[in-house]
C-alpha positions as CSV (number, residue, x, y, z in Angstrom):
1,M,3.3,27.9,17.3
2,L,0.4,30.2,16.3
3,N,-1.5,32.3,18.8
4,S,-5.0,33.6,18.6
5,S,-3.9,36.6,16.6
6,S,-1.7,34.9,14.1
7,K,-3.0,34.4,10.6
8,P,-3.2,30.9,9.3
9,P,-1.2,29.7,6.3
10,A,-2.7,31.1,2.9
11,V,-1.1,28.2,0.9
12,F,0.1,24.8,1.8
13,R,3.1,23.8,0.1
14,V,4.1,20.1,-0.7
15,G,7.1,19.1,1.4
16,E,6.9,21.9,3.8
17,K,6.2,21.3,7.6
18,Y,3.4,23.1,9.7
19,T,2.4,23.2,13.3
20,H,-0.8,21.3,14.5
21,E,-2.4,24.4,14.8
22,E,-1.6,25.8,11.5
23,V,-3.2,22.7,10.0
24,Y,-6.4,22.8,11.9
25,R,-6.8,26.4,11.7
26,G,-5.9,27.0,8.1
27,L,-8.0,24.3,6.8
28,A,-11.0,24.9,9.3
29,V,-11.1,21.3,10.7
30,G,-11.2,19.8,14.1
31,N,-8.1,19.4,16.3
32,A,-8.1,15.8,16.9
33,G,-8.8,12.5,15.0
34,G,-6.9,11.0,11.9
35,I,-9.8,11.9,9.5
36,R,-10.8,15.6,10.1
37,P,-13.7,16.9,8.0
38,S,-14.5,20.7,7.2
39,I,-18.3,21.3,6.9
40,G,-19.7,24.2,5.0
41,K,-22.4,26.4,6.5
42,G,-25.1,24.3,4.6
43,G,-23.8,21.2,5.9
44,E,-21.7,20.2,3.0
45,L,-18.5,18.6,2.9
46,R,-15.8,21.3,2.2
47,R,-12.6,19.1,2.5
48,L,-11.0,16.4,4.5
49,V,-7.7,16.3,6.3
50,V,-5.9,12.9,6.7
51,M,-3.3,12.8,9.6
52,T,-0.7,10.0,9.4
53,S,2.8,9.5,10.7
54,V,6.2,8.1,9.6
55,P,6.3,4.5,10.7
56,T,9.5,4.5,12.9
57,A,11.7,1.2,13.5
58,R,9.9,0.9,16.8
59,I,6.3,1.1,15.1
60,I,7.1,-1.1,12.4
61,S,8.4,-3.8,14.9
62,E,5.2,-3.5,16.8
63,N,2.8,-2.9,14.0
64,P,3.9,-3.7,10.3
65,Y,0.4,-2.6,9.1
66,H,1.1,0.8,10.3
67,D,0.2,3.6,7.8
68,R,2.9,4.3,5.4
69,V,3.5,5.8,1.9
70,E,4.8,3.1,-1.0
71,G,5.8,5.4,-3.9
72,D,2.7,7.7,-4.7
73,V,0.3,5.6,-2.7
74,L,-0.7,6.0,1.1
75,V,-1.9,2.9,2.7
76,Y,-4.0,4.2,5.4
77,T,-5.9,1.9,8.0
78,A,-9.1,3.0,9.5
79,A,-9.4,4.0,13.1
80,G,-9.6,1.2,16.1
81,R,-6.7,-0.4,17.4
82,E,-8.9,-3.5,18.4
83,G,-11.5,-5.4,17.1
84,D,-13.3,-5.6,13.7
85,Q,-13.4,-2.4,11.7
86,A,-16.4,-1.4,9.1
87,I,-17.4,1.5,6.8
88,S,-19.0,3.7,9.3
89,G,-18.6,7.2,10.8
90,I,-16.0,9.4,9.6
91,N,-14.5,6.7,7.4
92,K,-17.5,6.7,5.0
93,R,-16.4,10.2,4.1
94,L,-13.4,8.9,2.2
95,L,-15.6,7.2,-0.1
96,E,-17.7,10.2,-0.7
97,Q,-14.7,11.5,-2.8
98,L,-15.9,9.1,-5.7
99,D,-19.0,11.1,-6.2
100,A,-17.6,14.5,-5.5
101,P,-14.2,15.9,-6.2
102,F,-13.8,17.6,-2.8
103,P,-10.0,18.1,-1.8
104,I,-8.4,15.6,0.8
105,Y,-5.1,17.0,2.2
106,G,-2.6,14.3,3.6
107,F,-0.2,15.2,6.7
108,Q,2.6,13.1,8.0
109,N,4.0,13.5,11.5
110,I,7.6,13.3,11.0
111,G,8.8,13.0,14.6
112,S,8.1,13.0,18.2
113,R,7.0,16.2,20.0
114,R,9.8,15.5,22.4
115,D,12.4,15.9,19.5
116,A,13.4,19.5,20.1
117,N,15.3,19.8,16.9
118,L,12.1,19.7,15.1
119,G,10.1,22.0,17.1
120,Q,6.4,22.3,16.6
121,R,6.7,22.0,12.9
122,R,6.3,18.2,12.6
123,W,3.5,17.9,10.1
124,E,4.7,17.7,6.5
125,F,2.2,18.3,3.8
126,L,2.1,15.2,1.4
127,G,0.0,16.8,-1.2
128,L,-3.8,16.4,-2.2
129,L,-4.9,12.7,-2.0
130,Q,-7.3,11.0,-4.1
131,Y,-9.4,7.8,-3.1
132,L,-8.2,4.5,-5.3
133,R,-9.8,1.7,-3.3
134,H,-10.6,0.3,-0.1
135,Y,-10.8,-3.4,1.1
136,T,-10.8,-5.5,4.4
137,E,-8.1,-7.9,5.4
138,T,-7.2,-10.0,8.1
139,Q,-4.8,-8.4,10.7
140,M,-3.7,-8.8,14.1
141,D,-4.7,-6.1,16.4
142,T,-2.7,-4.8,19.5
143,R,-4.1,-7.9,21.6
144,G,-2.3,-10.2,19.1
145,K,-5.8,-11.4,17.9
146,T,-6.8,-11.5,14.2
147,R,-9.5,-9.0,13.3
148,V,-11.2,-7.7,9.9
149,A,-9.4,-4.2,9.3
150,L,-10.5,-1.7,6.8
151,V,-7.6,-0.4,4.7
152,F,-7.8,2.4,2.3
153,E,-5.6,3.3,-0.6
154,L,-5.1,6.9,-1.5
155,Y,-3.1,8.3,-4.4
156,V,-0.8,11.2,-3.3
157,H,-0.6,14.0,-5.8
158,K,2.6,16.0,-5.4
159,E,1.5,18.3,-8.2
160,P,0.3,21.3,-7.9
161,E,3.1,21.8,-5.1
162,A,1.0,24.8,-3.8
163,I,-2.5,24.6,-2.6
164,S,-4.7,27.5,-1.4
165,P,-7.4,26.8,0.6
166,K,-9.4,29.5,-1.0
167,F,-9.7,27.7,-4.3
168,D,-9.0,24.1,-3.2
169,S,-12.2,22.5,-4.5
170,R,-11.4,23.9,-8.1
171,I,-7.8,22.6,-7.6
172,A,-9.1,19.2,-6.6
173,A,-11.5,18.9,-9.3
174,D,-8.8,19.6,-12.0
175,V,-6.2,17.2,-10.5
176,R,-8.8,14.4,-10.5
177,R,-9.8,15.1,-14.2
178,N,-6.2,15.2,-15.3
179,F,-5.3,12.2,-13.4
180,E,-8.2,10.1,-15.0
181,K,-7.0,11.0,-18.5
182,V,-3.4,10.0,-17.8
183,Q,-4.2,6.9,-15.4
184,R,-7.6,5.9,-15.8
185,Q,-8.5,3.3,-13.5
186,D,-11.3,0.8,-14.4
187,T,-13.7,-0.8,-11.8
188,D,-11.7,-3.9,-12.0
189,D,-8.5,-2.2,-11.0
190,R,-10.2,-0.8,-8.1
191,A,-11.6,-4.1,-6.9
192,I,-9.6,-6.8,-4.9
193,A,-9.4,-10.2,-6.5
194,D,-10.4,-13.1,-4.8
195,N,-8.7,-15.6,-7.0
196,T,-6.6,-17.9,-5.1
197,L,-3.5,-19.9,-6.3
198,A,-4.1,-23.7,-6.3
199,L,-1.2,-24.8,-3.7
200,P,-0.1,-28.4,-3.0
201,R,-1.6,-30.0,-0.1
202,Q,1.5,-29.7,2.1
203,F,0.9,-25.7,2.2
204,Q,-2.8,-25.8,2.8
205,H,-2.9,-26.5,6.7
206,L,-2.4,-23.1,8.1
207,D,-5.1,-21.4,10.0
208,G,-5.9,-17.7,9.7
209,L,-4.0,-16.8,12.8
210,Q,-0.9,-18.7,11.6
211,G,-1.0,-17.4,8.2
212,E,-1.3,-13.8,9.3
213,Q,1.5,-14.1,11.9
214,I,4.0,-15.1,9.0
215,R,2.7,-12.3,6.6
216,R,3.3,-10.0,9.6
217,A,6.8,-11.3,10.0
218,M,7.2,-11.0,6.2
219,L,6.2,-7.3,6.3
220,K,9.0,-6.4,8.9
221,L,11.7,-7.8,6.5
222,P,13.9,-5.3,4.7
223,P,13.1,-5.8,1.0
224,Q,16.5,-7.3,0.1
225,K,15.9,-9.9,2.8
226,F,12.2,-10.6,1.5
227,E,14.0,-11.4,-2.0
228,R,16.4,-13.7,-0.6
229,L,13.5,-15.4,1.2
230,I,11.9,-15.9,-2.3
231,K,15.2,-17.5,-3.2
232,Q,15.2,-19.9,-0.3
233,V,11.4,-20.9,-1.0
234,L,12.3,-21.7,-4.7
235,E,15.2,-23.8,-3.8
236,C,13.4,-25.8,-1.3
237,T,10.6,-26.4,-3.8
238,G,12.9,-27.9,-6.6
239,F,14.4,-24.9,-8.5
240,E,17.9,-24.6,-9.4
241,K,20.5,-22.1,-10.1
242,V,18.5,-19.6,-8.0
243,S,19.9,-16.2,-7.7
244,V,19.0,-12.8,-6.6
245,T,19.6,-9.9,-8.9
246,R,21.5,-6.8,-8.2
247,Y,19.4,-4.8,-6.0
248,S,18.1,-1.5,-7.6
249,Q,19.4,-2.6,-11.0
250,D,17.2,-5.5,-11.7
251,G,14.7,-4.2,-14.4
252,G,12.0,-5.4,-12.6
253,V,13.3,-8.9,-12.1
254,D,14.4,-9.7,-8.6
255,V,15.1,-13.2,-8.6
256,N,15.9,-15.6,-11.5
257,A,15.4,-19.5,-11.0
258,Y,15.5,-22.5,-13.4
259,A,12.9,-25.5,-13.3
260,G,14.8,-28.5,-11.8
261,R,14.4,-32.1,-12.4
262,N,11.1,-32.5,-10.3
263,F,9.8,-30.2,-13.3
264,W,10.8,-32.7,-16.0
265,A,8.3,-31.4,-18.7
266,V,9.5,-28.0,-18.3
267,Q,13.1,-28.7,-17.1
268,N,15.7,-25.8,-17.4
269,L,12.8,-23.3,-18.1
270,L,13.9,-19.9,-16.8
271,V,11.5,-18.3,-14.2
272,Q,11.8,-14.8,-13.3
273,V,10.4,-13.4,-10.1
274,Q,9.4,-9.9,-9.1
275,A,9.2,-9.3,-5.3
276,K,6.9,-6.8,-3.8
277,R,6.9,-6.4,-0.2
278,W,4.1,-4.1,-0.3
279,L,1.0,-3.0,1.9
280,H,-0.8,-1.6,-1.0
281,T,-2.6,-3.7,-3.9
282,V,-0.6,-5.0,-7.2
283,G,-2.6,-3.8,-10.2
284,R,-2.7,-4.2,-13.7
285,R,0.2,-2.0,-14.6
286,E,2.7,-3.7,-12.6
287,V,1.9,-7.1,-14.2
288,A,2.0,-5.5,-17.6
289,E,5.4,-4.1,-16.8
290,L,7.0,-7.3,-15.5
291,R,5.9,-8.9,-18.6
292,G,7.8,-6.4,-20.6
293,S,11.1,-7.1,-18.4
294,L,11.0,-10.7,-19.0
295,Q,13.8,-12.4,-21.3
296,P,12.6,-14.0,-24.3
297,F,10.7,-17.7,-23.6
298,A,11.0,-16.7,-19.8
299,R,8.0,-17.4,-17.6
300,G,7.2,-14.5,-14.9
301,A,5.7,-14.4,-11.4
302,I,5.1,-11.8,-8.8
303,V,5.1,-12.5,-5.0
304,T,3.7,-9.8,-2.8
305,T,2.9,-9.5,0.8
306,S,-0.4,-7.6,-0.2
307,H,-3.3,-8.3,-2.5
308,Y,-3.9,-8.2,-6.5
309,S,-6.7,-6.2,-8.2
310,K,-9.2,-8.2,-10.5
311,A,-7.8,-6.2,-13.3
312,A,-4.2,-7.5,-12.5
313,F,-5.4,-11.2,-12.6
314,T,-7.1,-10.4,-16.0
315,E,-4.0,-8.8,-17.5
316,A,-1.8,-11.9,-16.1
317,S,-4.0,-14.6,-17.9
318,E,-5.1,-12.5,-20.9
319,A,-5.1,-14.7,-24.2
320,G,-2.2,-14.2,-26.4
321,K,0.2,-13.0,-23.8
322,N,2.9,-14.6,-21.7
323,P,1.0,-15.7,-18.6
324,I,2.3,-14.4,-15.3
325,V,1.6,-16.2,-11.9
326,L,0.5,-14.1,-9.0
327,V,1.3,-15.2,-5.4
328,D,-0.5,-12.9,-2.8
329,G,0.7,-12.4,0.9
330,S,-1.7,-14.9,2.3
331,E,-0.6,-17.9,-0.3
332,F,2.9,-17.1,0.1
333,A,2.7,-17.2,4.0
334,S,1.2,-20.7,3.6
335,I,4.0,-21.7,1.5
336,V,6.6,-20.2,3.9
337,G,4.6,-21.9,6.8
338,G,4.5,-25.4,5.0
339,L,8.3,-25.4,4.4
340,K,8.8,-24.3,8.1
341,I,11.0,-21.5,7.3
342,D,12.5,-19.5,10.1
343,L,12.0,-15.7,9.5
344,K,14.0,-14.3,12.4
């Protein structure tokens, strides 16, 4: 623990752990809140610090929407445990990075303060964060009521590994410039699609609360169990010879199925499905990568618990390419609910 005479860190290194005091003193931010700004003498925003925590098994069981890092993306829910959320107050600061390349530091609390083995160094530096997108979605709050929640997706830069607060504005500008050269994100990949799958009538009777309760239950499932759920749904809706591929060695395909006799015009057509039990958005790249993994003459589909970007839908239906069917979390919840599948 720092005392008043201790020097704050001169450099923050990705993967290293820091005390709470080292974070707020070293980066000149407040000592409370999930989003903490550092304001310059002229009132300008110098940097932001985003504080999150590792979702433990208990937290996931109580709140599957809890912030979590998925690959290189931090899914971060705005402040407020009850009621609707909106772009206001400190949350608006994250959007300002679109116009100014100020640094956003990400720290993750890796354990309880009661864990003596961790001591005071419980805040792991994730790296600099870059705004990707934000959107609203239906979630259940701590009272079990549906609400409009505000969700941010932030890219986690693990390079450079060491960040000096003295030079972080220049570093953040360089990181952003290099990122945009390699992974240019167009406007359509930033926006969430409002396209909906044309579901049979039997799957369209769920109200918002019922559908969100099912999506909440699916988010709690381990990845392998979510794949087996997709297998069960395919079997229940007329597909045959349905199999789950070997986990982690599937080449992007998680479930194989063949159109059954109910699909007489395309009977025996191979359908290859990718399961994405994600909180963050599925974009254009994921759709293109699945298409490249398909066997010759097979059709592809992606089933997610999250959303798709507009660019993902454009890629999925682009002329001259093998079309990919996209099923989002609310649509798949309606299918599971219509089939009355027990998720326990």
